KEFILO-675371 format. One record per residue (C-alpha): residue number from 0; residue in three letters; x, y negated, z. Coordinates in Angstrom, 2 decimals. Each point is the difference from the previous one (the first is absolute). Layout:
residues N
   resi   resn        c1        c2        c3
    NUM    ALA         X         Y         Z
...
This chain:
residues 422
   resi   resn        c1        c2        c3
      0    MET     16.49      2.93     21.38
      1    GLU     -1.76      1.11      3.14
      2    GLU     -1.30     -3.52      0.60
      3    LEU     -1.46      0.06     -3.57
      4    LEU     -1.56      3.23      0.36
      5    LEU     -1.44     -0.84      3.20
      6    VAL     -1.76     -2.99     -1.34
      7    ILE     -1.30      1.67     -2.96
      8    GLY     -1.39      2.71      2.27
      9    VAL     -1.57     -2.13      2.52
     10    VAL     -1.53     -2.04     -2.51
     11    THR     -1.46      2.88     -1.98
     12    PHE     -1.17      1.61      3.02
     13    MET     -1.72     -2.99      1.36
     14    PHE     -1.72     -0.59     -3.19
     15    GLY     -1.32      3.57     -0.52
     16    LEU     -1.61     -0.28      3.54
     17    VAL     -2.59     -2.55     -1.45
     18    SER      0.30      0.60     -3.69
     19    SER     -3.50      0.83     -0.55
     20    LYS     -0.96     -3.68      0.90
     21    PHE      1.84     -1.14     -3.15
     22    ASP     -1.86      2.10     -2.31
     23    ASN     -1.91     -2.14     -2.55
     24    SER      1.36     -3.02      2.11
     25    LEU      1.13     -3.33     -1.20
     26    ILE      3.30      0.80      1.84
     27    THR      1.97      2.71     -2.05
     28    PRO      2.69      2.36      1.42
     29    PRO      2.73     -1.56     -2.06
     30    MET     -1.11     -3.52      1.52
     31    VAL      0.49      1.50      3.45
     32    PHE      3.36      1.59     -0.44
     33    THR      1.42     -3.16     -2.03
     34    GLY     -1.31     -2.27      3.05
     35    ALA      1.48      2.16      2.40
     36    GLY      3.24      0.19     -1.63
     37    VAL      0.04     -3.82     -0.07
     38    LEU     -0.77     -0.15      3.60
     39    ILE      2.68      2.35      0.80
     40    ALA      2.45     -2.35     -2.22
     41    LEU     -1.03     -3.01      2.10
     42    LEU     -0.04      1.29      3.28
     43    PHE      2.98      2.68      0.00
     44    LYS      2.48     -1.57     -2.67
     45    ASP      2.90      2.08      1.31
     46    LEU     -1.90      3.38      0.28
     47    VAL      1.23      1.33     -3.28
     48    GLU      3.32     -0.99     -1.61
     49    GLU     -0.87     -1.77     -3.18
     50    GLU      2.12      1.89     -2.46
     51    PHE     -1.11      3.21      1.30
     52    ALA     -3.57     -1.13     -0.27
     53    LYS      0.29     -1.15     -3.54
     54    GLU      1.47      3.20     -0.85
     55    SER     -2.66      2.18      1.85
     56    LEU     -2.52     -2.09     -1.86
     57    GLU      1.54      0.84     -3.44
     58    LEU      0.11      3.72      0.93
     59    VAL     -3.57      0.22      1.27
     60    ALA     -1.00     -1.91     -3.10
     61    GLU      1.61      2.27     -2.39
     62    LEU     -1.53      3.04      1.53
     63    THR     -3.25     -1.55      0.15
     64    LEU      0.17     -0.80     -3.68
     65    VAL      1.27      3.43     -0.83
     66    ILE     -3.27      1.54      1.71
     67    VAL     -2.47     -2.36     -1.12
     68    LEU      1.21      0.38     -3.60
     69    PHE     -0.43      3.49      0.06
     70    ILE     -3.14      0.41      1.72
     71    ASP     -1.89     -2.59     -1.94
     72    ALA      1.25      1.56     -3.30
     73    SER     -1.01      3.63      1.09
     74    ARG     -3.56     -1.37      0.46
     75    ILE     -0.74     -0.98     -3.54
     76    ASN     -1.48      2.38     -2.59
     77    LEU      1.56     -1.56     -3.15
     78    PRO     -2.04      1.73     -2.77
     79    LEU     -3.33     -1.20      1.38
     80    LEU      1.54     -3.50      0.73
     81    PHE      0.92     -0.72     -3.45
     82    ARG     -3.03      1.60     -1.69
     83    GLU     -2.67     -1.43      2.16
     84    HIS      1.01     -3.01      2.36
     85    LYS      0.33     -3.10     -2.15
     86    VAL      0.25     -2.34      3.21
     87    PRO      3.13      1.32      1.33
     88    VAL      1.64      0.71     -3.22
     89    ARG     -0.44     -3.53     -0.97
     90    LEU      0.96     -1.31      3.43
     91    LEU      3.17      2.01     -0.38
     92    GLY      0.63     -0.18     -3.67
     93    ILE     -0.94     -4.03     -0.79
     94    SER     -0.49     -1.55      3.45
     95    LEU      3.49      1.09      1.44
     96    PRO      2.21     -1.08     -2.77
     97    LEU     -1.95     -3.29     -0.37
     98    THR      0.35     -0.57      3.71
     99    VAL      4.03      0.50     -0.21
    100    LEU     -0.01     -2.23     -3.15
    101    LEU     -2.07     -2.76      1.50
    102    GLY      1.76      0.20      3.56
    103    ALA      3.47     -0.29     -1.78
    104    VAL     -1.04     -2.99     -2.16
    105    ILE     -1.53     -1.94      3.10
    106    ALA      3.25      1.00      2.11
    107    ARG      2.38     -1.17     -2.64
    108    PHE     -2.03     -3.38     -0.26
    109    MET     -0.43     -0.51      4.02
    110    PHE      3.91      1.32      0.80
    111    ALA      2.28     -1.82     -2.37
    112    GLU      2.93      1.72      1.43
    113    PHE     -1.16      3.43     -0.75
    114    SER      1.11      1.80     -3.01
    115    ILE     -2.64      1.48     -2.28
    116    TRP      0.90      3.36      1.27
    117    GLU     -0.15     -1.01      3.64
    118    ALA     -3.33     -1.42     -0.84
    119    ALA     -0.97      3.21     -1.49
    120    VAL      1.15      1.91      3.00
    121    LEU     -2.23     -2.06      2.26
    122    ALA     -3.12      0.53     -2.16
    123    ALA      0.56      3.82     -0.27
    124    ILE      0.65      0.30      3.76
    125    LEU     -3.49     -1.92      0.82
    126    ALA     -1.87      1.90     -2.81
    127    PRO     -1.02      3.31      1.67
    128    THR     -3.02      0.14      2.44
    129    ASP     -0.32      1.71      3.28
    130    ALA     -3.52      1.40      0.69
    131    ALA      0.65      0.41      3.61
    132    LEU     -0.07     -3.37      0.83
    133    GLY     -3.57     -0.25     -1.27
    134    GLN     -0.94      3.45      1.14
    135    ALA     -3.55     -1.14      0.98
    136    VAL     -0.49     -0.81     -3.67
    137    VAL      1.12      3.63     -1.44
    138    SER     -1.64      1.83      2.59
    139    SER     -3.28     -2.14      0.18
    140    PRO     -3.08      2.13     -0.91
    141    VAL     -1.81     -3.18     -1.11
    142    VAL      2.49     -0.64     -2.88
    143    PRO     -0.72      1.85     -3.22
    144    VAL      1.98      3.21     -0.22
    145    ARG      1.55     -0.99     -3.21
    146    ILE      1.38     -3.08      1.26
    147    ARG      1.43      1.50      3.06
    148    GLN      1.63      2.56     -1.99
    149    ALA      1.51     -2.28     -2.56
    150    LEU      1.66     -2.15      2.67
    151    ASN      1.34      3.20      1.59
    152    VAL      1.50      1.22     -2.82
    153    GLU      1.38     -3.07     -1.18
    154    SER      1.61     -0.09      3.44
    155    GLY      1.40      3.36     -0.09
    156    LEU      1.56     -0.50     -3.33
    157    ASN      1.20     -3.60     -0.70
    158    ASP      2.74      0.14      2.35
    159    GLY      1.50      3.10     -1.73
    160    ILE     -0.50     -1.46     -3.46
    161    VAL      1.75     -3.48      0.97
    162    LEU      2.75      1.55      1.90
    163    PRO      2.15      0.42     -3.26
    164    LEU     -0.54     -3.45     -0.89
    165    VAL      1.11     -1.47      3.32
    166    MET      3.05      2.06     -0.45
    167    LEU      0.70     -1.10     -3.64
    168    PHE     -0.76     -3.66      0.75
    169    ALA      2.31      0.16      3.23
    170    ALA      2.73      1.44     -1.93
    171    LEU     -0.21     -2.53     -2.62
    172    ALA     -0.07     -2.67      2.53
    173    SER      3.06      1.00      1.69
    174    VAL      2.06      0.29     -3.27
    175    SER      0.98     -3.76     -0.12
    176    VAL      0.93     -0.20      3.39
    177    GLU      2.23      3.39     -0.10
    178    GLY      1.37     -0.66     -3.59
    179    ALA     -0.82      3.45     -1.08
    180    GLU     -0.86      0.87     -3.49
    181    HIS     -3.71      0.33     -0.95
    182    SER      0.81      3.42     -1.49
    183    ASN      1.31      1.38      3.42
    184    TRP     -3.14     -1.20      1.75
    185    LEU     -2.12      1.59     -2.93
    186    VAL      1.58      3.31      0.49
    187    TYR     -0.78     -0.34      3.89
    188    TRP     -3.42     -0.62     -0.64
    189    LEU     -0.43      2.72     -2.26
    190    MET      1.52      2.48      2.27
    191    GLN     -2.46     -1.24      2.68
    192    VAL     -3.01      0.30     -2.21
    193    THR      0.94      3.30     -1.61
    194    PHE      1.76      2.15      2.57
    195    GLY     -2.54     -1.06      2.64
    196    PRO     -3.13      1.15     -1.90
    197    VAL      1.64      3.28     -0.95
    198    VAL      0.80      0.77      3.66
    199    GLY     -3.55     -0.86      1.03
    200    ILE     -1.62      2.26     -2.68
    201    VAL      2.53      2.94      1.05
    202    VAL     -0.81     -0.53      3.61
    203    GLY     -3.99     -0.58     -0.26
    204    PHE     -0.41      2.81     -2.48
    205    GLY      2.37      2.25      1.59
    206    GLY     -1.14     -0.60      3.56
    207    GLY     -3.48      0.14     -0.84
    208    TYR      0.30      3.34     -1.87
    209    LEU      1.72      1.48      2.89
    210    LEU     -2.50     -1.24      2.78
    211    ARG     -2.82      1.34     -2.19
    212    VAL      1.77      3.42     -0.16
    213    ALA      0.91     -0.02      3.98
    214    LYS     -3.55     -0.84      0.85
    215    ARG     -1.49      2.34     -2.38
    216    ARG      2.25      2.85      1.73
    217    ALA     -0.58     -1.30      3.36
    218    LEU      3.77     -0.77      0.35
    219    ILE     -0.47     -3.39      1.35
    220    ASN     -2.03     -1.31      3.18
    221    GLU     -1.90     -3.26      0.18
    222    ASN      2.70     -1.76      2.14
    223    PHE      2.38      0.43     -2.85
    224    LEU     -2.21     -0.76     -2.67
    225    ARG     -0.77     -3.36      1.76
    226    LEU      3.64     -0.63      0.26
    227    SER      0.79      0.84     -3.71
    228    GLY     -1.32     -3.26     -1.45
    229    VAL      2.37     -2.02      2.03
    230    ALA      2.92      2.44     -0.73
    231    LEU     -0.43     -0.02     -3.75
    232    ALA     -0.36     -3.74     -0.27
    233    ILE      3.32     -0.42      1.84
    234    VAL      1.63      2.97     -2.25
    235    ALA     -1.17     -2.01     -3.11
    236    TRP      1.47     -3.32      1.36
    237    ALA      3.16      1.41      1.33
    238    GLY      0.49      2.15     -2.99
    239    ALA     -0.32     -2.69     -2.70
    240    ILE      2.38     -2.34      2.00
    241    GLN      2.69      3.00     -0.27
    242    VAL     -0.14      0.07     -3.65
    243    GLY     -0.36     -3.70     -0.72
    244    GLY     -3.68     -0.39     -0.33
    245    ASN     -2.36     -2.20      2.05
    246    GLY     -1.27      1.86      3.07
    247    PHE     -3.28     -2.12     -0.03
    248    ILE     -0.87      0.63     -3.36
    249    ALA      0.70      3.89      0.68
    250    ALA     -2.34      0.14      2.88
    251    PHE     -2.74     -1.94     -1.78
    252    VAL      0.56      2.46     -3.19
    253    GLY      0.20      2.84      2.42
    254    GLY     -3.33     -0.87      1.56
    255    MET     -1.88      0.07     -3.40
    256    ALA      1.54      3.24     -0.94
    257    ILE     -1.14      1.52      3.12
    258    SER     -3.46     -1.19     -0.40
    259    GLY     -0.80      2.73     -2.45
    260    PHE      0.36      2.45      2.73
    261    ALA     -2.27     -1.99      2.37
    262    SER     -3.07      2.29      0.08
    263    SER      1.81      3.28      0.69
    264    ILE      2.40     -1.66      2.51
    265    GLY     -2.60     -1.59      2.32
    266    GLU     -0.36     -3.06      1.95
    267    PRO      2.54      0.50      2.71
    268    LEU      2.61     -0.88     -2.27
    269    ARG     -1.13     -3.58     -0.66
    270    ASP     -1.42     -0.64      3.42
    271    PHE      3.15      0.49      1.82
    272    GLY      1.70     -2.16     -2.38
    273    GLU     -2.52     -2.73      0.13
    274    ALA      0.27      0.24      3.91
    275    GLU      3.86     -0.37     -0.13
    276    GLY     -0.12     -2.76     -2.62
    277    GLN     -2.41     -1.93      2.46
    278    LEU      2.40      0.43      2.95
    279    PHE      2.95     -1.19     -2.07
    280    GLY     -2.19     -2.79     -1.68
    281    LEU     -1.10     -1.41      3.49
    282    ALA      3.46      0.28      1.29
    283    THR      1.15     -2.02     -3.22
    284    PHE     -2.63     -2.73      0.73
    285    LEU      1.14     -0.09      3.69
    286    LEU      3.82     -0.68     -0.91
    287    PHE     -1.14     -2.31     -2.58
    288    GLY     -1.44     -2.07      2.41
    289    MET      2.93      0.47      2.30
    290    ILE      2.68     -0.72     -2.67
    291    ALA     -1.33     -1.71     -3.19
    292    LEU     -2.86     -2.08      0.58
    293    VAL      1.18     -2.85      2.48
    294    PRO      3.11     -0.58     -2.07
    295    ALA     -2.04     -0.09     -3.20
    296    ILE     -2.58     -2.55      1.33
    297    GLU      3.23     -2.22      1.57
    298    THR      1.66     -0.10     -3.47
    299    ALA     -2.81     -0.27     -2.47
    300    ASP     -0.74     -3.09     -1.60
    301    ALA     -3.23     -1.15     -1.62
    302    ASN      0.46      1.46     -3.24
    303    CYS      0.33      3.45      1.76
    304    TYR     -3.20     -0.44      1.70
    305    LEU     -1.89     -1.29     -3.30
    306    TYR      1.31      3.01     -2.15
    307    ALA     -0.94      2.34      2.78
    308    LEU     -3.37     -1.39     -0.07
    309    LEU     -0.34      0.10     -3.90
    310    SER      1.42      3.44     -0.04
    311    LEU     -2.99      1.21      1.99
    312    THR     -2.60     -2.20     -2.20
    313    LEU      0.79     -1.47     -3.45
    314    ILE      2.80      2.87     -0.85
    315    ARG     -2.22      2.78      0.93
    316    ILE     -3.62     -1.15     -0.90
    317    LEU      0.76     -1.34     -3.51
    318    PRO      1.81      3.12     -1.42
    319    THR     -2.79      2.11      1.67
    320    ALA     -2.84     -2.00     -1.69
    321    LEU      1.72      0.27     -3.42
    322    ALA      0.41      3.73      0.32
    323    LEU     -3.61      0.77      0.83
    324    ILE     -1.45     -1.93     -2.85
    325    GLY     -2.37      1.98     -2.20
    326    LEU     -0.85      2.58      2.97
    327    LYS     -3.40     -1.84      0.80
    328    LEU      0.83     -0.27      3.65
    329    LYS     -1.69     -2.66      1.99
    330    PRO      2.00     -3.28      0.80
    331    ALA     -0.50      0.95      3.60
    332    THR      2.02      3.21     -0.79
    333    VAL      2.67     -1.62     -1.80
    334    LEU      0.75     -2.40      2.77
    335    PHE     -0.31      2.62      2.74
    336    VAL      2.53      2.34     -1.80
    337    GLY      2.26     -3.12     -0.65
    338    TRP     -0.17     -1.16      3.41
    339    PHE      0.64      3.54      1.75
    340    GLY      3.46      0.55     -1.33
    341    PRO      1.84     -0.20      3.29
    342    ARG      3.80     -0.15      0.28
    343    GLY      1.30      2.25      2.57
    344    LEU      2.88      2.99      0.43
    345    ALA      0.95      0.25     -3.55
    346    SER      0.70     -3.71     -0.59
    347    LEU      1.96     -0.39      3.41
    348    LEU      2.00      3.40     -0.70
    349    PHE      0.63     -1.04     -3.36
    350    ALA      1.59     -3.49      1.06
    351    LEU      2.17      1.80      2.63
    352    LEU      1.32      2.31     -2.60
    353    VAL      0.97     -2.67     -2.31
    354    VAL      1.56     -2.26      2.38
    355    GLY      1.81      3.12      1.56
    356    GLU      1.41      1.59     -3.16
    357    PHE      0.44     -2.91     -2.44
    358    ASN      2.09     -3.21      0.20
    359    LEU     -2.71     -2.64     -1.03
    360    PRO      0.94     -3.71      0.25
    361    HIS     -3.40     -0.78      1.80
    362    GLY     -0.92      3.51      1.39
    363    GLN     -0.86     -1.37      3.54
    364    GLN     -2.39     -2.38     -1.45
    365    ILE     -1.64      2.53     -2.04
    366    LEU     -0.44      2.05      3.40
    367    THR     -0.86     -3.11      1.83
    368    ILE     -3.12     -0.57     -2.64
    369    SER     -0.73      3.85      0.08
    370    VAL     -0.43     -0.12      3.67
    371    LEU     -2.19     -2.80     -0.07
    372    THR     -2.19      1.48     -2.63
    373    VAL     -0.28      3.26      1.94
    374    VAL     -1.02     -1.92      3.13
    375    PHE     -2.45     -2.25     -1.53
    376    SER     -1.67      3.10     -1.78
    377    MET      0.08      1.84      3.18
    378    ILE     -2.11     -2.67      1.70
    379    ALA     -2.11     -1.13     -2.88
    380    HIS     -1.03      3.31     -1.36
    381    GLY     -0.20      1.63      3.36
    382    VAL     -2.59     -2.68      1.49
    383    SER     -1.82     -0.10     -3.48
    384    ALA     -0.33      3.61     -0.63
    385    VAL     -3.21      0.99      2.14
    386    PRO     -2.03     -3.23     -0.97
    387    GLY      1.24      0.00     -3.48
    388    ALA     -1.08      3.25     -0.58
    389    ARG     -3.61     -0.47      1.78
    390    MET     -0.42     -3.36     -2.46
    391    TYR      1.14      2.01     -2.96
    392    ALA     -2.47      2.99      0.72
    393    ALA     -2.62     -2.77      0.23
    394    GLN      0.64     -1.55     -3.22
    395    ILE     -0.08      3.61     -1.78
    396    GLY     -3.07      0.96      2.07
    397    LYS     -1.93     -3.02     -1.50
    398    CYS      0.79      1.31     -3.58
    399    GLN     -1.53      3.69      0.99
    400    ASP     -3.03     -1.88      1.76
    401    ALA     -0.72     -1.73     -3.26
    402    GLY     -0.14      3.48     -1.89
    403    ASN      3.46     -0.51     -1.49
    404    ASP      2.51      3.04      1.07
    405    PRO      3.44     -1.60     -0.29
    406    LEU      2.70      1.81     -1.83
    407    GLU      1.89     -0.58      3.44
    408    HIS     -1.79      3.08      1.10
    409    LYS      1.10      2.22     -3.00
    410    HIS      2.51      2.42      1.50
    411    SER      1.91      3.12     -0.50
    412    GLU      2.61      1.59      2.28
    413    SER      3.54     -0.48     -1.14
    414    HIS      1.57     -0.85      3.36
    415    ARG      0.35      2.55      2.87
    416    ASP     -1.09     -1.01      3.35
    417    LYS      1.20      3.29      1.19
    418    PHE      1.37      3.00     -1.55
    419    THR     -2.62      2.80     -0.22
    420    VAL      0.74      3.50      0.75
    421    ARG     -1.23      2.95     -2.17
């Protein structure tokens, strides 16, 4: 325990000392922490006991996912999103299910040993995107706000949307192995996706209301307001598990429920949660490099590498292009949005969750493919983010220079960069 905490603390502190040098750099924090993890694994093989390290990775991954789901969902203004933003709605409502479908078909074709449900599990695990791996894109002032916002909203919501599918497909994939009846697994899944949201709604609305009242009456100070976001995320997660629901779905729904109180609660709630989420996220990448990456590279075959590459290209770009038909966006925009769908923490955490909780015949292979996809994405999207944003902005700028104001610049606010205080 002490050795592992020492490693996380030292690496985080050392990176923090030079962190500004990596702002808008081709080298991203996840790359640094993953590389540090690999280096530690190769140089100090006996530093941390392997089984304990794996358990630590699963625990940190779970806490990270809970906080990320809650905070991401709390930033979305759903009424405005569905009323005014066609791009993210199409990405979530059309591209996401098409990505799962296409990914499952290709996985079933490439891996004959997979059942159809295992192929679907893999596709669903790799469907959500992580804007943090291409942070230079979603924060770049040269990229039209509408496009940045669409990628940010998609990343914030698609992991929570696809989670019930991951759980359902994993449950169905394990039925044939365990010899259980489909009806038993159906009851289990229905409890997960029913009780989880109910707990999330109660915690989100109840907690948001109490925080608003406490702030209005000056009963709560800023420090505890900052702590409340993480506390409510954990309450939703743990409370749902106690009643047989899915804790991650509860955290996601709880975040959406509390978003209605955003203007009166203020920005500290989200800011602290994001800081905590980033710390846990970087710790996850460090443990990912120490524990999961080297074994995945050693055990993967050519098909695993090929599927990882297809997941980042064809399986992402084709559904995106189909979903955006009719919006009169420039071809450069369609390609840009299709390419910048990085796979990151959500995919890694879903893979660990599935392998840890379900008895899948090819669970380790699914984890290996997921690990390869995440590391390929980390490198490819991290390196291409800054130059890609500049090239795309130049293409859109040519249209403006020709007197044609692209629809990419049409913008209305549906995603809270920060909570506003009234």
